Every structure is written in C-alpha cells, then in structure tokens.
N, C-alpha and C positions, 0 to 999 in steps of 0.2 A: 891539283885535282883531288888528291886525298883530303886536303883541307876543305874543299867545296863539299865533298861527301859527308865529312864530319859535321860541317855547318848545317847541311841539309838534314842529317839525322837529328841534330839538336833542335832544329826548328820543328821537325815533326813531333819530337818528344814534348816540346813546349806546348804545341797545339793540343796534343792528347791530354796533357796535364791540365791545360786550360779548360778543355771540354769536360773533363772529369770534375774539375772544381765547379764549373757552371752547373753540371748535372747534380752535384751534391747540394749546391746552394738552392737549386730549384726544388729538389726533394725536401730539403729542410723548410723552405718557404711554404710548399704545399701542405706539409704536415702541420706547420704552425697555423696555417689558415684553417685547416680541418679542425684543429684543437680549439681555435678561437670560435669557429662556427658552432661547434658542439657546446662550448661554454655559453655562448650567446643564446643558443636554443634552450639549454637547461635553465639559464637565468630567466629567459622569457616565460618558460613553462612555470617556473617557480612563482614568478610575479603574477601570472594570470591565475594560478591556483589559489594564491593568497587573496587575490581580488574576488575570485569566485566564491571562496569560503566566506568572505565578508558579505557577498550578495546573498548567499544561502541563509546566513544568519539574519540578514535584514528581512528576507522573505518570511522566516519563522516569526520574527517580531511583528511583521505586518499581519500575519495570520492571527497572532495573539491579540493584537490591537483590535482587529476586526471582530473577533469573538467577544472581547470585553465590551466594545461599543454596542454590539448587538444585544448583549445581556442587559445593558442599561436601558436600551431603547424599548425592549419588549421581553416577555417571558416565554416566548415560543420560538422554535427554529424552523425555517422553511427555505426553499430555493430562492427566495427573494431577499434574503439577508446579505449583508455586505461580505461576510466570510465566504459565501457561496458564489460570489460574483467578482472575484479578483482577476479581472481581464488582463492578459499579457500585453495587449496593445496599449492599454491605459498605463500599465506599469513601465512601458518602454520609455515614456517621457521622463521617468525618474532614473532609469538604469543605463541610458545611453546605448552603447553598442552591445551591452550584455542582454541576452534574452532571458527573462526571468518568468518562470511559471510557478504559481503557488496554487496548490489544490488542497482544499479542506473538505473532509468528508465526515458527516455526522454518523458515527458508528451506532448511535442509538436507534437507527432505522434498520439494523440487522438483527438476526436471531442470535441470541446469546448462548454460547456453548455451556457456560458455567451455570446456567439456569436449569440444565438437564438433570442435575443432581438432586433437585428438590421433589422429584416424583410427581410433577404436575401433569396429569393426563392430557389436559387441553393443550398445553405447550408441546408435549410429545407428538400429538396429532398434527400440529402445524409443521413440526420438523419432518414427520413422515410424508406429508404432502409435498414439502419442498424436495425431499430426496427422491420421491417417485414422480416428479414432474416431467421426467424425460430429458432434463437438461444435463444430468450428471451421470457419471459412470457407476450406476447402481443397477445390479441385475434384476432386483425385484423386491417384494415385500420382505421376504426372509432375510435378505442381506441388509435391508434398511433397518429392520427391527434389531438385528444382531449388532449393527453399528451403534444404534442409540443405547442399547443395553451396555455395550462396552464403554461408551463415552460416560454414561452415568456411573459405572463402576470405577472408572478412572478418577472421577471427580469426588464421589462421596468418600466419607472418612471410615467406612466399615470394610470388612473383608467378606461380606455376604455377596456371593456371585449371583447376578441376575440370570434369568433363563438362558439367554444367548450371550451373556456378558463374559467378562474376564477379570480375575483378580490376581493376587500375588503369584499363585501357583502357575498360571499360564505364562506370565511374563518371565518368571524365573526359568522356565523351560525354553525360552528363546535363545538364539545364538547371535550375539552374546546375550547373556541373561541381564535383566534389569528389573527394578522394582516397580510395582504399580504405585502411581503417585498418591492416590487418595487425597487429593487437594485440587483446588481450582487450576485450570489450564492457564499458563502464563503467556503463551505465544501460539500463533497458528502452526508454526513448524513443529511444536511439541505434539500436535495431534497425530503426526505420522508415527508416533510411538504406540498409539492406541490400536488395538485389534480391529481389523477391518478397514482402517483408514489407509488410503493409497495416495500417491502423488497425483495420479490421474483424477481421482475424485476431488481432492483438495484444490488442486491448481488447474485442472482441466487438461485436455489433450486435443488432438485434431478433430475429434468428433463430439466433444463434450465441453460444457462450460466448467469453470472451477467453482467449487463450493465457497472458496475463500472470499469471493466478492459479495456473498450474501450472509455471512456469519461473522461473529466477533467474539473474542475472548474477554472483552471488556464488559463489566456489569453482570449481575446475576438475578435481577428482579423479574426477568421475563417480560418486560414491556417492549413495545415497538413504536417508534416515532412514525406515525402515519404520514407525516409531511416529508420524510426523507427516505423511507423504505424503498429499496429497489424493486423492480417489477416481480422477480421470482418470490420475494417475501410477501408482497401484497397479494399475489395469487394464492399463496399458501395459507393466508389468514382464515379462509373459510372453504369448506368442501364445495360450495356453490360458486366460488370465484373462478373466472376464466381469464385467459391472457388478455382478451379484449376488455373485460371489465377493469382489470388491473391497469391497463393502458389509459382507460378513461379517467381513472383516479389520478394518474400522473399528469394527464393533460389538464385536468381541472386545477390541480395544485400549482402547476407552472404558469397558469394564466394570472397575470398581474392584477386583473380585476377581481380575483378571488383571494388575494393575499390576506385581507383582514379576516376572512372566515376561517383561516387556518389556525387560529388561536383556540378553536374548539375541536377536540379530538373526534367529535362526531360529525365533522363537516361532510363526510362521505354521503350522508343522507340527503345532502342538498344537490348532489350530482344528478343532472337530468337523466332520467331513464334507468338509474341505478336500482336494482331490485330491492324492494322494501323487505323481502324475506331474508336478506343477508344481514346478519347482526354480528359485529365484532364485539367481543367481550369488553365490558367496561374497565376491567382491571388490566386488560391487555394493552390498551392504547395510551400513548402519551404524545405530546407535541413539543416537548422540550428535550434538547440534547445535553448530554453530560460528558461523553467521551468523543473526541474528535481525532481523526488521523490527519496529519499534515505532511504533504510532500512538496518539497521545494527543489526545482531544477533550474540551475543557472548555467548558461552556455555562451561562449564567445569562441568562434571557430579558431582552431580545432579542439578547444578544451571545453570540458563540462564538469559539473559537480552537482551531486544530488544529496539531499538530506531528507530523511523520513523519521517521523516520530508520532507519539501519542500524547495528546493533551487531555487533562482532566479539568473541567470547569465546574466548580461546585456552586451551590445556591447562595453562598456568601460573596459571589463575584470574585473568587480567587482561582487562579490557575496553577496547575502543577504539571510540569513536563515529565511524564512517566518514562519516556524513552526517547532517544535521539541517536540516529546513526548517519554518518556521512559515507557516501560511496564515491 
C-alpha cells in the first residue's frame, strides 16, 4: 500500500514536470515566433523603404526629363506642358502596386521675396495688395508696411533701418539674440526670423491662407510668369484686378485652345471682356520658368516616402538640383 502511494506520488510529479516542460517549450516557441515575426516585419519594411526610395528618385528623374523635353520643345512654360501633367493614373502602368505622384510647380509664377531689397516701388505695391487681400493674417496697412520694411532690411546689405524696419540692433535685442542677415533669404522657414513674420501669416491657420503658397525665395529680378501665377498673385498685379478677373485669366490659360497664345506675356489682352484699362508692366511679366519645385510621393500600403526639392533650369538647357530632402 505504501508502494502504491509512492508510485502515485512519482506519477503525479512526473505529470507536473511534463506539464512544466511543455509550458516552457510553448513559451520558447511563442517567443521565437514573435521574434521571427518582428524580424520579418522589419525586413519587409526595409525592403519596401528601399523600393520606395528608388521610386522617389525615379519620380525626380521623370520630372527632370519632362522639364528638359519641354525646354527643347518651346521657350515658354504653361499648364499644358508635360511637367505640369504628370498624371498618377498614367504613371501607375509603370509603377505597378506603388502609387507615385509627381508634382512640379513653376516658382517663377510667385512673388519673389529677394526682389524686395531692390527698392522697386511698383513691386512693393504688388506685395502690399497681396498682403491686404484679406486672405492672410495681416491686421492692416501699418502691419503690412512694417513687414515689407523689415523684409527689405533683412535682405539688403546695409545697416540703414527703414521707417518701420529692423536691423542689427533689433535682432540683437531678441531672446535669444541673433544677427540681421543682410543677404538674400535662403528658405521660407528663414522668414520666421524676420520682424513681423509669424507662422500664421507664412503657413496659414484655421481662418487664413498661408503666404508660402504665393511667394518664393528663388530669384530676385521681380518678374512673374503670367502662365503659372496663382490666383492671389494675379489679383495683386494691378489695383483694378478682382478675384473674378483673376479667375478669368486662369480659365483662359488652362483652355487647351489657347495654349499657343501663352508664348506672348501680353496674352491677357485677348481675354474676352478683360478691361482694357488694366495694364501690367512690360518689365513685370514673363512666360518662362527658371526655378521649379518638385514633390515626389511614393506609397505602397502601409509605407510611404516623400522627396521635395528645388530645380534650377537655365537658358543653356542645363539643370541644377539646388536642394533635395527625403521624408
């Protein structure tokens, strides 16, 4: 009887040990599976990121090729050019399961920040009309005038402070202190260092548009490409311009039937019903782009990659990639 009890205890102990062993093996197996799954996920993510990086680079090269081909085809830039019509649906036949979106923007249609340092009154008035259009977080004329003075002081190479501007003494009194650049602005973000410029004004908020969509730090000759200028810029070109008239110019230039007329910077005179009293300065207008922003977005669920940059295309049909950033 005692032997039976001992045998029973040994059987129970063996069962417990067996269960413990099984539990240990199950735990090890689960942990191994989790580790393998993580490694597979990481490997998949790495593989897809490498593939998306290649797609983003391909998108950049596609944009460059389209810009080069357009320059050989004609000497003006418009919404009808190949670089402006890189349709994602058409690209899908080349990219398979990757969604590739390539957006090229002619920055020559925007107002140039660095042209403000030249003391051109006509150009300053265009900026004032833009700032006071009601689209942006500007309180009124005094604030707009002060901002333009500060921008001009930031750009010009002297230490002579304009009436509402700011030079070295002002910026040295900031916390933390920093120097007045007295040189061309290199990026839109740099504008936030200038007296009077705010994130709400530059990038917009719930109640206002962002100034960044209508201005550029590229170029300093003060010209505007009438073929690619956004509506706020078009409206600011003359004190007699309205939003309706600006939209009529956009509708005209986007009509394929008018594409050939866009080689002449004075095509606006041909727009039916456009007031003959409105005259844009001859030195103000251009129809050729020089600086282009390129944004390439590649995605395959759940991964994505975005590249943004600035291209300079000169008159000798050469291109320079001035900046490129991957996100």
